[in-house]
Legacy VTK file of the C-alpha trace (Angstrom):
# vtk DataFile Version 3.0
C-alpha trace
ASCII
DATASET POLYDATA
POINTS 204 float
32.182 98.986 28.826
34.034 101.931 29.759
33.640 105.463 27.949
37.724 105.984 28.647
39.613 105.889 26.404
40.699 102.154 26.187
44.811 102.963 26.917
43.567 105.501 30.022
41.226 103.010 31.064
43.005 99.866 30.820
46.025 102.108 32.664
43.886 102.649 35.496
42.258 99.595 36.554
46.287 98.002 36.503
46.904 101.030 38.540
44.117 100.026 41.011
44.725 96.332 40.361
48.690 96.921 41.986
47.413 99.861 44.611
46.108 96.727 46.147
49.431 95.428 47.175
49.795 94.604 50.626
54.149 95.232 50.113
55.987 98.473 50.346
58.341 100.372 48.395
59.709 103.624 49.856
59.843 106.114 46.316
60.731 109.973 46.738
60.053 109.151 50.468
56.660 108.174 49.525
55.600 104.826 50.157
53.602 103.000 47.818
51.983 99.536 47.288
55.386 98.000 45.628
53.712 97.024 42.481
51.859 99.624 41.805
55.755 101.693 42.335
57.694 98.879 40.456
54.379 99.722 36.886
55.838 103.623 37.278
59.440 102.527 36.663
58.446 100.308 33.950
55.885 103.454 32.076
59.396 105.423 33.335
62.021 103.577 31.690
59.593 102.255 28.287
59.833 105.995 27.815
63.400 106.247 28.261
63.764 104.108 25.415
61.157 104.112 23.362
59.539 107.954 23.509
56.549 106.962 20.997
55.712 103.573 22.277
52.374 101.971 21.030
49.309 101.471 23.782
50.379 97.816 23.873
53.500 98.409 25.148
52.628 100.922 27.560
50.342 98.749 28.776
52.284 94.923 28.876
54.980 97.136 30.811
52.112 99.098 32.712
50.903 95.054 33.590
54.388 93.201 33.782
53.842 92.349 37.232
50.407 93.172 37.918
49.202 91.226 41.077
52.428 89.472 41.224
52.140 89.431 45.090
48.986 86.314 44.756
51.784 83.519 43.565
54.136 83.794 45.919
58.081 82.608 45.605
57.472 81.068 48.862
54.836 78.747 47.258
57.738 76.719 44.740
60.476 75.436 46.280
64.316 76.811 46.072
66.134 75.975 43.631
66.330 77.118 39.808
64.267 74.634 38.241
61.541 75.594 40.541
62.457 79.293 40.009
62.003 79.408 36.712
58.823 77.206 36.414
57.446 80.340 38.976
58.395 83.084 36.646
56.387 81.028 33.905
53.643 80.769 35.730
53.532 84.510 36.755
54.021 85.344 33.295
50.506 83.230 32.126
48.705 85.165 34.961
50.103 88.409 34.597
49.116 87.697 30.402
46.051 86.658 31.055
44.966 89.623 33.778
46.242 92.284 31.115
44.194 90.462 28.212
41.365 90.658 30.353
42.017 94.398 31.650
42.334 95.157 27.762
39.462 93.797 26.464
36.815 95.441 28.965
38.764 98.445 28.359
37.939 97.433 24.381
40.731 96.940 22.313
40.545 94.484 20.203
40.767 90.715 20.408
44.359 91.025 19.193
45.337 93.793 20.648
44.668 91.573 24.519
46.280 88.666 22.345
49.471 90.290 21.656
49.864 91.681 24.794
49.283 88.499 26.528
52.019 86.880 24.129
54.288 89.997 24.610
53.793 89.435 28.687
54.317 85.689 28.308
57.836 86.355 27.119
57.642 83.604 24.730
59.241 85.371 21.206
62.262 86.804 23.237
64.518 87.498 20.492
62.012 87.511 17.988
59.389 89.455 18.457
60.741 92.856 18.745
57.649 93.972 21.847
58.833 91.008 23.963
62.243 92.126 23.628
62.101 95.600 24.655
59.750 94.822 27.560
62.975 92.257 28.256
65.536 95.820 27.839
62.968 97.798 30.041
62.819 94.699 32.937
65.889 94.599 33.152
66.859 98.768 32.772
64.139 97.818 36.023
66.157 95.579 38.529
69.149 97.521 37.036
68.428 100.830 38.526
66.165 100.325 41.381
66.076 96.574 42.884
69.626 95.589 41.572
71.890 96.779 45.303
69.313 95.793 47.380
69.486 92.497 46.444
73.657 92.417 46.094
72.884 93.063 49.810
70.013 90.746 50.542
72.130 87.681 48.717
75.576 88.009 50.803
75.797 84.754 50.502
76.293 84.048 46.991
79.794 84.212 45.938
81.666 86.811 42.991
81.202 83.953 40.120
78.028 83.504 40.843
77.600 87.317 40.022
79.226 87.253 38.056
76.508 83.994 35.889
73.708 87.118 37.474
74.701 89.716 35.514
75.802 87.744 32.556
72.584 86.277 32.148
71.104 89.822 32.297
72.718 91.443 30.010
72.545 88.433 27.218
68.209 89.405 27.476
69.048 92.912 26.542
68.955 93.878 23.065
71.627 96.871 21.850
69.490 99.566 23.264
68.921 97.875 26.112
73.033 97.502 26.577
73.938 101.315 26.099
71.125 102.318 28.638
72.916 99.768 30.993
76.172 101.574 30.440
74.721 104.900 30.527
73.523 103.658 33.810
76.189 102.180 35.257
78.004 104.856 35.505
76.149 106.634 39.014
76.298 102.932 40.295
78.116 102.337 43.352
81.724 100.900 42.768
81.398 97.667 43.787
78.741 96.688 41.094
80.243 98.713 38.349
83.006 97.169 39.245
81.399 93.160 39.123
78.759 94.460 35.339
83.001 95.377 34.212
84.138 92.471 35.280
81.192 90.166 33.915
81.899 92.306 30.493
85.151 92.095 30.424
84.821 87.896 30.362
81.221 87.404 28.602
81.729 83.908 28.956
82.466 83.849 32.075
LINES 1 205
204 0 1 2 3 4 5 6 7 8 9 10 11 12 13 14 15 16 17 18 19 20 21 22 23 24 25 26 27 28 29 30 31 32 33 34 35 36 37 38 39 40 41 42 43 44 45 46 47 48 49 50 51 52 53 54 55 56 57 58 59 60 61 62 63 64 65 66 67 68 69 70 71 72 73 74 75 76 77 78 79 80 81 82 83 84 85 86 87 88 89 90 91 92 93 94 95 96 97 98 99 100 101 102 103 104 105 106 107 108 109 110 111 112 113 114 115 116 117 118 119 120 121 122 123 124 125 126 127 128 129 130 131 132 133 134 135 136 137 138 139 140 141 142 143 144 145 146 147 148 149 150 151 152 153 154 155 156 157 158 159 160 161 162 163 164 165 166 167 168 169 170 171 172 173 174 175 176 177 178 179 180 181 182 183 184 185 186 187 188 189 190 191 192 193 194 195 196 197 198 199 200 201 202 203
């Protein structure tokens, strides 16, 4: 048990875990461990969407990708089915690790269990906390990774990109949609055009 407040203890422990990521992401000219950088993006967007988030949501967003590099995507076959299996495995691991850290920091068992459920996203759409986590994750993707992902997957045809955008959009709440539309105003023209086309024809 630590003398730190439980929230401070948990966030610090998650940060320390994610700083072990051997991969790097440049943020404002500084090379940071990738999943540590991602966790900071998640926290920033959490406070953008929910100015007074609960302690459990602060922990859940910080732990969204905790130690994800330990379960490489390359361990699973190609294809959408295997991709979702990988995502589910990651979610279970993130939930378990967050719960372990929270317990060690003095959170009640009920809060540890809630965060584990939120991170596995088993109750997306039925649970407000899980939906908020998904909104935050979608905003981080659109702001930080959409452009690079587009360049990386240059072999994808237009219809596939429209499906990706529609799937992302369908996972978000009205609050998330409003934030995404505001963010989109600053997107490169080709990405903004894709977003607009996807939303004009939502059913493909």
